[in-house]
N, C-alpha and C positions, 0 to 999 in steps of 0.2 A: 727333503724337497730342494728346489734349486733355489740358488742367489741369484737375483736378475736384475740386471744394470739396464733403467731406459735411459737413453739419450735422445731428449727433446726438448721442447719448450718446458720451463718449468712448471709443474701441476697447478701452481697457484695463478699461472697466468690466464687472462680471458681470450686464448686464441685456439684456433681449432687444434694445433699441436699439443698446446698444453692439455684441453680436454682429452685428446686420445691417449696422453700419458697418464693422466689421472684416472681415467676408466680402465686403462689394462693394469695399472698398479694397484686400482682397487681390485680387480678381479683376480689378480695372482695372489694376491693376501688371502683373499676369500679361500683359495685352494691350497693354503698352507704356505706360500712360498714367501721368501724374503727378498723386498723389493727396496732398491737404491735406483735415484735418478741422478744425471748430470744435466742439470736443467739449464738450458739458455733462458737469459733476461731474469734470473734471479738474483738476490742481493749477493754481496761478495763475500761470504762466510756459509761454511757449513750451516744449513738450517735444518729443523725438524719439521716437516710439513705432513702434520695429522699422522698418519701410520708409517710414513718411512722418512729417509734421511735423503735431502737434496744437497748435491754438491753443485756450486756455481761455477760460472766460467766468467771470463771479461768479454765473452762473444765473440773472440778472434777465432774465424775458423771453424764456427760451430762447437766449440768445444775441445779441439785439438790441442789448447794450450794446457789443459789439466787432464787431458783425456789417461796417459801414462799413470799421473798420481792417481787417480781414480781407481784405475785396474789394480794397482798394487795395493791401495788400501781396502778395496771391497773383494778381490778375488773372484769375481761374477762366474756363475756357469755358464750363464747366457746374456748376451747384451744386446738390445732391441734399439735400431736405429730408424 
């Protein structure tokens, strides 16, 4: 199965984009994929949010400050923004 990186508001954010990321992540996991998030507006450390890991950003330019680092750690097959 695929390694999927979701780049949205953090899945624990009570926003529309947070909900989209949360629902997509849950559905991908149900189908056997491995999910990671680059979550805007999350705490400044790597956190485990229920079923998958969330990488945080300091919210500069929607994650571009840590995007390359996350890609090199996760090596996703698919990136969804």
